C-alpha positions in Angstrom: 30.2 -3.0 -36.4 27.1 -2.3 -38.6 24.4 0.2 -37.3 22.0 -1.1 -34.5 18.7 -1.9 -36.0 15.9 0.5 -35.7 12.3 0.4 -34.7 14.1 -1.0 -31.3 12.8 -4.3 -29.8 9.9 -4.1 -27.4 10.2 -3.0 -23.9 7.8 -4.3 -21.5 4.8 -2.9 -20.8 5.1 -0.3 -23.9 8.0 1.2 -22.4 10.4 4.2 -24.1 13.5 1.6 -25.8 16.6 1.1 -22.7 18.7 2.0 -26.0 16.9 5.5 -26.1 18.8 6.5 -22.3 22.6 4.8 -23.3 22.0 6.9 -26.5 21.0 10.4 -24.8 23.7 10.2 -22.5 26.5 8.8 -25.1 25.9 9.2 -28.6 22.6 11.6 -29.4 23.3 11.3 -33.1 24.4 8.0 -33.6 23.6 5.7 -36.6 20.9 3.0 -37.0 19.8 1.0 -40.1 16.1 1.5 -41.1 13.7 -1.2 -42.1 14.8 -0.4 -46.0 18.3 -0.8 -44.8 19.1 2.5 -45.3 21.8 4.3 -42.7 20.7 7.3 -41.1 21.3 9.4 -38.1 18.8 8.7 -34.9 18.1 12.2 -32.8 17.1 11.4 -29.4 17.7 14.4 -27.2 15.2 17.0 -26.6 17.4 19.7 -28.3 18.1 18.0 -31.4 15.1 16.3 -31.9 13.7 20.0 -31.9 15.9 21.2 -33.9 15.5 19.1 -37.1 11.7 19.6 -36.2 11.8 23.4 -36.6 15.4 23.7 -39.2 13.8 24.5 -42.8 17.2 22.9 -43.6 15.9 19.2 -42.9 13.4 18.7 -46.1 10.8 16.1 -45.7 10.2 15.8 -49.4 12.6 11.5 -49.8 11.2 11.3 -53.5 14.4 12.5 -54.8 16.6 9.9 -56.1 19.2 9.1 -53.0 17.1 9.9 -50.5 17.3 7.5 -47.1 14.1 5.6 -46.9 11.5 3.9 -43.8 11.0 1.0 -45.7 12.2 -0.3 -49.2 8.7 -0.2 -50.5 5.5 2.0 -50.8 5.6 3.9 -47.7 3.7 7.4 -46.8 6.6 9.4 -48.0 5.3 8.1 -51.9 3.0 10.4 -51.7 4.3 14.0 -52.4 0.9 15.5 -51.9 0.1 15.3 -48.5 1.1 18.4 -46.3 4.0 16.6 -44.1 5.8 15.6 -47.5 6.0 18.8 -48.5 8.8 21.7 -48.5 8.1 25.4 -48.5 6.9 27.4 -51.1 4.1 24.7 -51.7 3.7 23.1 -48.1 3.4 27.0 -47.1 0.5 27.5 -49.8 -1.4 24.1 -48.7 -1.0 24.6 -45.2 -2.5 28.5 -45.6 -5.3 26.9 -47.2 -5.9 24.1 -45.2 -5.3 26.9 -41.9 -9.0 27.9 -42.8 -10.7 25.4 -42.0 -8.7 23.8 -38.8 -9.1 27.0 -37.0 -10.4 26.4 -33.4 -13.4 27.7 -34.1 -14.3 25.2 -36.2 -12.9 22.0 -33.7 -15.0 23.3 -30.9 -18.1 23.1 -33.0 -17.2 19.3 -33.0 -17.1 19.4 -29.6 -20.3 18.8 -28.7 -20.5 15.5 -31.4 -17.6 14.0 -30.2 -18.7 13.9 -26.4 -22.2 12.5 -27.9 -19.9 9.2 -29.7 -17.9 9.1 -26.0 -21.0 9.0 -24.4 -22.9 6.1 -26.7 -19.2 4.1 -27.1 -18.5 4.0 -23.0 -22.2 3.4 -22.3 -22.2 0.3 -24.5 -19.5 -0.6 -22.9 -21.1 -0.1 -19.3 -24.1 -2.5 -20.3 -21.5 -5.4 -19.9 -20.7 -4.9 -16.2 -19.1 -5.8 -14.9 -16.4 -6.1 -17.4 -14.3 -7.4 -18.7 -14.7 -5.5 -21.8 -12.0 -4.3 -24.2 -11.3 -1.0 -24.1 -9.7 -0.9 -27.2 -12.3 -1.7 -29.2 -14.9 -0.3 -26.8 -13.9 2.9 -27.4 -10.5 3.7 -28.6 -10.4 2.3 -32.2 -14.3 3.3 -32.8 -14.0 7.1 -31.6 -11.9 8.8 -34.1 -12.9 6.8 -36.6 -16.0 7.9 -36.0 -15.3 11.5 -35.5 -13.0 11.2 -38.5 -15.5 9.6 -40.9 -17.7 12.4 -40.1 -15.7 15.4 -40.4 -15.0 14.5 -44.0 -19.3 12.6 -44.7 -18.3 8.7 -44.6 -21.1 6.9 -44.0 -20.9 4.5 -41.2 -21.0 1.1 -43.7 -17.7 1.9 -45.0 -16.0 2.0 -41.7 -14.8 -1.1 -41.7 -13.1 -0.6 -45.2 -11.8 2.6 -44.0 -10.0 0.6 -41.0 -7.7 -1.8 -42.9 -6.5 1.3 -45.3 -5.3 3.0 -42.1 -4.3 -0.8 -41.0 -2.4 -1.4 -44.1 -1.0 2.5 -44.4 0.7 2.6 -40.8 2.3 -1.0 -41.0 6.4 -1.1 -41.6 6.8 -5.1 -42.5 8.3 -5.3 -46.4 5.7 -8.1 -47.0 3.1 -5.7 -46.8 3.9 -3.3 -49.2 2.4 -4.4 -52.2 -1.3 -4.2 -50.1 -0.3 -0.2 -49.8 0.0 0.2 -52.6 -3.4 -1.3 -53.7 -4.9 0.1 -50.7 -3.3 3.8 -51.5 -4.9 3.5 -54.5 -8.3 2.4 -53.6 -8.8 4.7 -50.6 -7.7 7.8 -53.3 -10.1 6.5 -55.8 -13.1 6.1 -52.8 -11.9 9.8 -52.3 -12.2 11.3 -55.1 -15.9 10.1 -56.0 -16.2 11.4 -52.3 -15.1 15.1 -53.1 -17.0 15.3 -56.0 -20.2 14.0 -54.0 -19.3 17.0 -51.8 -18.8 19.5 -54.7 -22.5 18.1 -56.0 -24.0 18.6 -52.6 -22.4 21.0 -50.6 -22.4 20.9 -46.9 -21.2 22.4 -43.8 -18.8 19.2 -42.6 -14.8 19.9 -42.2 -14.1 18.6 -45.6 -16.5 21.0 -47.4 -14.5 23.9 -45.5 -11.2 22.0 -47.0 -13.1 22.4 -50.6 -14.3 25.7 -50.0 -10.9 27.3 -48.7 -10.0 29.9 -50.6 -7.2 32.5 -50.5 -6.8 35.3 -53.8 -8.9 32.7 -55.8 -6.1 30.1 -55.3 -7.7 26.3 -54.0 -6.2 22.7 -53.1 -6.1 21.0 -55.6 -7.6 17.3 -56.1 -5.0 15.2 -55.1 -3.7 17.9 -52.2 -7.6 17.5 -50.7 -7.3 13.4 -51.5 -3.9 13.7 -49.6 -5.0 15.5 -46.7 -8.2 13.8 -46.3 -6.2 10.5 -46.2 -3.7 11.8 -43.5 -7.2 12.8 -41.5 -7.7 9.2 -41.8 -4.2 7.7 -41.1 -3.4 10.8 -38.0 -6.2 11.2 -36.6 -7.2 7.6 -35.9 -3.9 6.0 -35.7 -2.5 8.2 -33.1 -5.5 8.9 -31.2 -6.8 5.7 -30.8 -3.6 4.8 -29.3 -3.3 7.4 -27.6 -6.9 6.7 -26.4 -5.4 3.2 -25.3 -2.2 3.8 -23.8 -3.3 6.6 -21.7 -5.8 4.8 -19.6 -3.5 1.9 -19.5 -1.1 4.0 -17.6 -3.4 5.7 -15.7 -4.6 2.5 -14.2 -1.0 1.7 -13.3 -0.9 4.8 -11.1 -4.5 4.1 -9.4 -3.7 7.2 -7.5 -3.7 9.7 -9.9 -7.1 7.8 -11.9 -8.4 8.6 -8.2 -7.7 12.5 -8.5 -9.2 12.2 -11.8 -12.2 10.7 -10.8 -12.7 12.9 -7.8 -11.9 16.4 -10.0 -12.4 16.0 -13.6 -11.0 19.4 -14.2 -7.4 17.4 -14.2 -8.5 15.7 -17.5 -6.8 18.2 -20.0 -3.1 18.3 -17.5 -3.9 14.5 -17.6 -4.0 14.8 -21.6 -1.0 16.5 -21.8 1.7 14.1 -19.3 -0.3 11.3 -21.5 1.3 12.8 -24.5 4.4 13.6 -23.1 5.0 10.1 -21.3 3.3 8.1 -23.6 4.1 9.2 -26.9 1.9 7.2 -29.7 4.3 6.9 -32.4 7.2 4.2 -33.0 9.2 6.2 -35.2 9.2 9.9 -36.3 8.9 11.5 -39.6 12.8 11.2 -41.3 13.8 14.2 -42.5 17.2 14.5 -45.1 19.8 17.3 -45.2 19.6 19.5 -48.1 23.2 21.0 -46.5 25.9 20.3 -43.5 23.8 21.0 -40.5 25.3 22.0 -37.1 23.1 20.4 -34.5 23.6 20.9 -30.8 24.6 17.1 -30.4 27.0 17.6 -33.5 26.7 18.2 -37.3 23.9 16.1 -40.2 26.2 16.6 -43.6 24.3 17.0 -46.4 22.2 14.0 -47.8 22.2 12.2 -44.7 18.9 11.2 -43.3 17.2 11.9 -39.5 15.0 10.4 -37.6 14.0 13.0 -35.1 12.3 10.8 -32.3 9.9 12.7 -29.8 9.5 9.5 -27.7 13.1 9.8 -26.0 12.8 14.0 -26.7 10.4 13.7 -24.4 12.6 11.4 -21.5 15.4 13.8 -21.6 16.4 15.1 -18.4 17.5 18.3 -19.9 14.7 19.5 -20.7 11.7 17.8 -17.9 12.4 16.4 -14.1 12.2 13.2 -13.7 10.8 12.2 -17.2 9.9 8.3 -15.9 8.0 9.6 -13.8 4.4 9.9 -14.7 2.6 12.7 -13.2 -0.6 14.4 -14.3 0.0 17.3 -12.0 3.4 18.3 -14.3 3.7 22.2 -14.0 6.2 22.5 -17.4 5.1 20.2 -20.1 6.0 21.7 -22.9 6.3 18.9 -25.0 6.7 18.0 -29.1 3.9 15.3 -29.5 2.5 17.7 -32.0 5.4 18.2 -33.5 7.1 21.3 -33.7 7.3 24.4 -36.5 6.4 24.5 -40.2 5.4 20.7 -39.7 3.2 20.9 -36.5 0.1 18.9 -36.5 -2.5 20.7 -38.3 -4.9 18.2 -36.4 -4.1 18.6 -33.2 -6.6 20.3 -31.5 -9.1 17.9 -32.5 -7.2 14.7 -30.9 -6.6 17.0 -28.0 -10.1 17.7 -27.7 -10.8 13.8 -28.7 -8.7 13.0 -25.4 -10.1 15.1 -23.4 -13.9 13.5 -23.7 -13.1 10.6 -23.7 -11.1 10.5 -20.7 -13.7 12.3 -18.8 -16.4 10.4 -19.5 -14.2 7.3 -18.6 -13.5 8.7 -14.9 -17.1 10.1 -14.5 -18.7 6.4 -15.6 -15.9 4.3 -13.7 -14.4 5.6 -10.9 -13.9 2.1 -9.8 -11.8 1.2 -13.1 -9.3 -1.8 -13.3 -7.5 -3.3 -14.9 -9.1 -6.9 -16.1 -5.7 -8.9 -16.2 -1.9 -8.4 -15.0 -0.3 -5.6 -16.9 2.1 -7.7 -18.1 0.0 -9.6 -20.0 -1.5 -6.8 -22.3 -0.5 -7.1 -26.0 0.7 -4.8 -27.6 0.7 -4.6 -31.9 3.0 -5.5 -33.6 5.2 -4.0 -36.6 3.3 -0.4 -36.9 4.4 2.9 -36.8 2.6 3.2 -33.7 3.2 1.7 -30.8 -0.4 0.4 -29.4 -2.2 -1.5 -27.3 -3.9 -4.8 -29.1 -6.6 -5.5 -26.5 -7.4 -3.8 -23.3 -9.5 -5.8 -20.8 -11.0 -3.5 -17.9 -13.2 -4.5 -15.4 -15.0 -2.1 -12.5 
């Protein structure tokens, strides 16, 4: 019997695939077949996913011959200068340099500008009263793109091209393999020019901080700067966009909890954390390969085997979370791993949180009577992407 194909078929309302519940109970490290045709283990229990994310015996460098791949054509695993694809000691060095730019202090400096962008976008939607308007086009898509473009010093006139590069890079269809290669080359050429411009005319944005980051005379190479900037776009735009849309969708399907946020916006940070747990934005995980035999809580992974840690399934594990399928903005024990864990913990996690917090806060203050403009079952989702995003989210008030 051949291994089940992964990603699994979409479930109604963006739900976590039912297959995950069965696998957590009966086949926690079972095989699946990826779009590349490679068979890998799928980790679905929280304790196994956490172990894969934190154990250094699992490598993210999939460039070695024989390593399993998500896709047969070009994909993100080809970018060896990207932080998420590095192993120690190189990863340790690059991460240490980048951490000097991605401090909480630096990100908090961006909060007022992020708030301004959110308010501007929401005001534009409010001007179309009483709707309907598409929250994805009006807020979820432009907000993270404008924020990331701002921290990289990108002109507004280039945003449409950035959206295209982002969409192509995050697709998982074989017929877009050539376009992924072309998009990567175009994006890198753009970033080389952008970095050179920042070197000639230094400023104070995040890209300048990355360029200027030093330790004992060490700096990031041009390739490392380009790949990091590209990763910021892909992770910072697609996942944040998805979380904004999915979070509002889920809140509007739980109107009593949306009303609680309207009555007390101080609950917004907790609501953001529950959205990240309950509606994890990624459709797939970052594939790892075992560099030696590893005993996980649910069984052994042999050297050379690939493992896909599925965070969305881990977040629904009853051994970790009480009543995990229930959406609850008052959840107390919410130690989710939406931003990963260990060496590859998302370096942009705080930036994503700030955007989500500001977006939800402005929305609940502006639209106390917000509701879906169509039945939840009619919401259209984007197919064949690494993220599980809503295509259009019509709202009214």
